[in-house]
Each structure stands twice: as C-alpha cells, then as structure tokens.
GUDRENFI-413190 format. One record per residue (C-alpha): z, y negated, x negated; residue in three letters. Coordinates in steps of 0.001 Angstrom, whole numbers, padded with zeros to 6 digits, always signed. Each point is the difference from the previous one (the first is absolute). Layout:
ZYXALA
...
END
This chain:
+010080-003230+008699UNK
-003360-001200+001287UNK
-002986-000040-002351UNK
-003683-000716+000444UNK
-002012+002753-001691UNK
-003779-000359-000084UNK
+000143-002420+002954UNK
+002237+002290+002114UNK
+003642-000802+000708UNK
+002315+002943-000627UNK
+003767+000399+000271UNK
+002165+002000-002405UNK
+003618+001083+000296UNK
+000994-001285-003409UNK
+001646-003110-001371UNK
-002072+000125-003168UNK
-003012+001940-001195UNK
-001740+000144-003330UNK
-003780+000050-000039UNK
+000190+003660-001087UNK
+002344+000911+002886UNK
-002335-001733+002424UNK
-002998+001899-001348UNK
+001943+003275+000227UNK
+000511-000701+003703UNK
-003479-001310+000782UNK
-002331+002058-002179UNK
+002000+002789-001676UNK
-003042+002041-001110UNK
-002535-002698-000927UNK
+001582-002129-002713UNK
-002609+000417-002736UNK
-002674-002662-000289UNK
+001776-002639+002075UNK
+001080-003579-000593UNK
+002780-001842+001803UNK
+000378-003727+000606UNK
+003057-001633+001545UNK
-000582-003472+001422UNK
-003353-000208-001818UNK
+001503+000923-003387UNK
-000980+003304-001599UNK
+002989+002159-000936UNK
-000733+002060-003137UNK
+000547+003739+000457UNK
+002643-000074-002748UNK
+002109-002314+002218UNK
-000302+001939+003298UNK
+003461+001608-000366UNK
+001809-003267-000653UNK
-001964-002504+002131UNK
+001824-000416+003319UNK
-001861-001122+003087UNK
+001690-002505+002304UNK
+000087-000445+003760UNK
-003345-001350+001320UNK
-001862+000595-003290UNK
-003730+000589+000290UNK
-001097+003087-001900UNK
-003580+000963-000772UNK
-000726+003567-001125UNK
-003494+000483-001415UNK
-001556+003364-000842UNK
-002723+000382-002591UNK
-003128+001694+001300UNK
-002960+001593-001708UNK
-003513-001010+000716UNK
-002794-002072-001223UNK
END
C-alpha cells in the first residue's frame, strides 16, 4: 500500500490499515496532542481504530505545540 503522509510517499506491507495502526507504525510514542486528516477530512480520535486508509490516500498528521 502506498500512502502520502505529510507530503512524503511511503509504502507499507499491508492490504489495509486503520488510522491507529498507521500511527502505531509512524509515531508509536507521540500520539498525544495530534490530529489526523485523511484526504483533507479530519478523522476524530474516537474513529481512529475503525477508519481504514486506502491506497494513495493523503494523510496529514499535525502535532499541537506550545508557545505564544
């Protein structure tokens, strides 16, 4: 499966991945304070386990930062 994550194309050896599975592979230790959008649609955290990404989807992972 080929996905575009934060403007970088990546390949995965899986036929299907949930958003949560993808995050476990990409950022296993930094999953607090993030938002995920698939094809410009925000996926609520409550749906990460059930929302399946598809071949060629564009995923945006955004981390909250502190500052002012």
